[in-house]
N, C-alpha and C positions, 0 to 999 in steps of 0.2 A: 938431561934429556927432556925434550918437550912433552908436556902432559896434554893429551888430547881428549881428556874426559869432558863431559858437559860442565859448564860453569853456570851457576845460578845467581840470579839477582837476589839480594837480600830479603826483599819483600815476598818474592816467590818461594825462596827456600823456607822461610819461616812459615808460610801458609801451608806448604806440603807437609812440613813436620807436624803441624797442628791439625791437619785434616780439614782445613778450610777449603771452600770452593775456589777453583782456579780455572781460568779460561785461556787457552792458547790462541795466539794471534800470529798471523803470518807477517813477514816483513816485505815480500815482493810488491805489496800495495804501496809500501813506502818508497821503494826505490825504482820500481818499474811501472806500477799501476796508475799512479797519479802524478800530474805535473807539479813541479815547484812553483810557489811555496805551499800550494794546497796539501801536498803530501805530509809535511810535518804537522801542520795544523789538524789535519784529519786523523793522523796517527795518535795525536794526543786526545782528540775527541773519542776516539774508539776505546782507548784505555779508560778514560773517564766514564764512558757509558757502562763499561763492565763493572767499574767500582760502584757506580750509582745504583746498580742492580744487585749489589751485595756480594761480588766475587772479586778476586784478585786477577788483574791482567798479566799474562806472560807472553810478551812479544818476543819472538824467537828469531835469531839471526846470528851471523858470524861477524866477529870483530877481530881483525888481525890474526885470523886463524882460529880464534876461540869460538866454539859454539855456545851461545849464551841463551839460557831459558830465563827470560825476564830482563830484557835490555833496559838499561838505565836511560834516563831522558837524554843525556848526552850521547849515548850510543845510538839512540833512535835518531837524534839530530845529525850525527855522523853519516849514517846510511841514507838519510834523506837528502843530504847536502852534497855528497861527493859523486863525482863521475866515476865510471868504471867499476861500480859495485856489481859483482858477479850475481847471476841468477842461479840459485843452487837447488837442484833436485837431489834426491837421495844419493844417486850415483856420484854426484860431484862433491859431497861433503868431505871425504877423506883427502881427495886431491887438493881441495881448496884450503883445507886445514894445513896441509903440509906446505902449501905456498904462502901461508900467512896471510890469506886474502880477506878482504871485506866481502860479505856475501849476504844476499837476501834469500830467504827460504821460500820455496813454492808450497803449494798445498801438500804435495807429497812429502817433501822433506819436513815441513812443519808438523804434519801428522805423525810421522815416524819418530821425530825428536820428542814431541809432546808425550806420545805413549810411552817412550823409553823413560821419561821423567816421571811418569805416573799421573799425568794430566788426562782427564777423561773426556773433556769437552773442548772443542776447537770451533772458532767462528771465523768464517771467511766471507768473500763476496759470492763468487760462483766457482764451480769446480771446472777443471779441465776435462777433456773427454775425447771422443772420436772425432777427428777433423773431417770436414767435407772432403770428398774424393779419397777417403782413406782406403778404399778398395784398390786404388791405384798407387797411392803414396805410402800405405801402411802407417800413417801418421796418427798416433794415439797418445794421449797424455799419460805420463808415468803416475798421475794422480790415481787412475783406476786400479792398476795392479798393486800399488801401495796400499789403497784402502782395503783391498781384499784381504790383506794380511795384517791389518793394524787395528787393534781394539780401541776405537775412539769414536765419540759422536761429533759429527760435522754438521754445524748449522750453516746453511748457504741458501742462496736464491736460485737453486737448481744449478744447471750448467750454462755456461755462457752461450747466448743465442747465436754466436758466430760459429758454433760447432754443429755437427750432426747430432741433434738432440735424441732422436729416435734410436739411432745406432748406439749412442752412449748408454742409454737405458737398457738396451739389450745386452751390452757388455757387462753392465753392473749386475744384471740378473745372472748371467753366465758365471760371473766371478763370485757370486753369492754375497754381494754387498746389499745390505738392507736399505730400503728407501721408504720414508714415510713423509706425507705431506703435513704441514703444520696448519691445522684447521681447514684443510682442502684435500680433495682427491684428484687435483690437477697439478701437473708438474710445471714449475715456473721456469722461465727462460731468461733469468738474470734481469735485463732491462724491461722484459715484458712479463706480465703476471701469469699468463697461460701459454705454455710453449706447445699446446696441442696434444698432450698425452695424459692418459688417466693412470692414476696410482692405485694399487690395491688397498693400501692401508693409509690411515692418517692418525695423528694425535691431536687432542684438543687443548692441552694444557702443558706447561713445563713439568708439572708432576706426573702427567701421563707419559711424557717422554722418558722421564727419570725412571718410571716403573718398567718401561720397555728395556732400558739399559740394564736394570737390576736383573730382569728375567734373562737377558742375554748372558750376563756374567754367571748367574746361578745355574743355568742349564748347562753351560760349558760346551755346547755343541757348535758355537760360532765364534770365530776369532777375528772376524773383520769389522769394518766400520758400520755405523748407522748413520745414513744421511737423513738429516731432518730438513726438508725443503720448505723454506719460508718465503712465500711469495709476497711481492709488493701489492698493496691494495690497488685496484684498477685505476683509481684517480691519481695515483703516484707514479704509474709506470711511464716510460717514454712513449710518446705518441706512436701508435703501431704502424701507421703509414710511413712516417719519418723513419722509424727503425728499419722497415723492410728496404726502403730506398737506399739508406746509408749502407746497410749491410751489403746489398748487391754491388754497390759502387766499390766498397772496401775490398770485397772478395775478388773483384775484377782487377783492382790495382795490385793486390798481392800476387795474383797469378802473373800479371804483366811484369812486375819487378822481381820475381823470383824469390818471394819471401816464403820460407818454409820453416817447419820444426817449431821450436820454442820462440822463434821471433814473430810468428803469426799473431798471437794474442796481443802483445804490446803494440804491434803495428795497427791491428784493427781497432783497438781501443783508443789509440791516438787519432785515427781517422774519425772515429765516432765523436771524440771531443771536438775536433776541428769542424766537422760537417754539421754538427748539431749546435755549434756556437756555445758550447759548454753545457748544454742541457743533459747530455749523457753523464757528464761529470756529477751533476746534481743528483741524478738518479743513482749513480754508482755510490755516492756517499751516503745516501739515504738507505741503500741496501746494506752496506756493511754496518752502519750504526744500528739498524733494526736487528740484524743477525747477532751483533755483539750483545744486545740487550736480551734477546731470547736465549742465547747460549749461557749467559751469566745466570739467568733464571733457571735454566735447566741444571747448571752446575750447582746452584744453591739447593734445589730440590733433591739432586742426587746425593749431596752431602748430608742432608737431613735424614 
């Protein structure tokens, strides 16, 4: 009979046994978020960034039906180089495992798997959220409801600016998901430093963030995620006028072509890459590397 338990990479398994800091990393950025061959190069850079800050990277994905916490380099290369790698949210995991599929985990799936594995910190680029026109389409990322019931810290650059940022923040509040800015009271919008919304709380160091996580655990009153919103410095963001023009064009194209659901995000990110002549890719990579570094430092502080 097939065993569907989590499989651990050797380095991650040893780190978890020893109580060393571990940072979860998603795999959709490898198979769906970045073009080849940049995806493999950046995946390796992300892992190295975590190591350089003192933690162990645990890239999560599915290989031939096995859910792996801590993909080997060969397995990362497999997901980066193959066509037809499934994009897996939480609801897809069992079906994909039974089919023996290769799959890349979304923010929702990575969070759930990481928490199940005992990993307390997760680094990603930007969260999913409430899509524009959601009042008509009911289109909302599974990230939100999963984060509401998953005890993990998620370091991100806010939510992707292609979404309805204000509605997403409202949903996070309703769902009881904690949100703090990292050295800011303004919520970032992925490619842009400031999405136009104020946050009630901020943390000013990895140690401060780790203290919030400890308080959350010891109080025992909150069982969801803590989002640590880490904005790009203003001089590193995508030019705001270019961003707004390309976003408007991409949304119009998606509407025209009937792109909906989980296909919207990769469609719009690909449009950004093409329309900005690669500048959005440069910003995207900068975002995930900065978040990986901060997440590692939070994990180190938490382990201490």
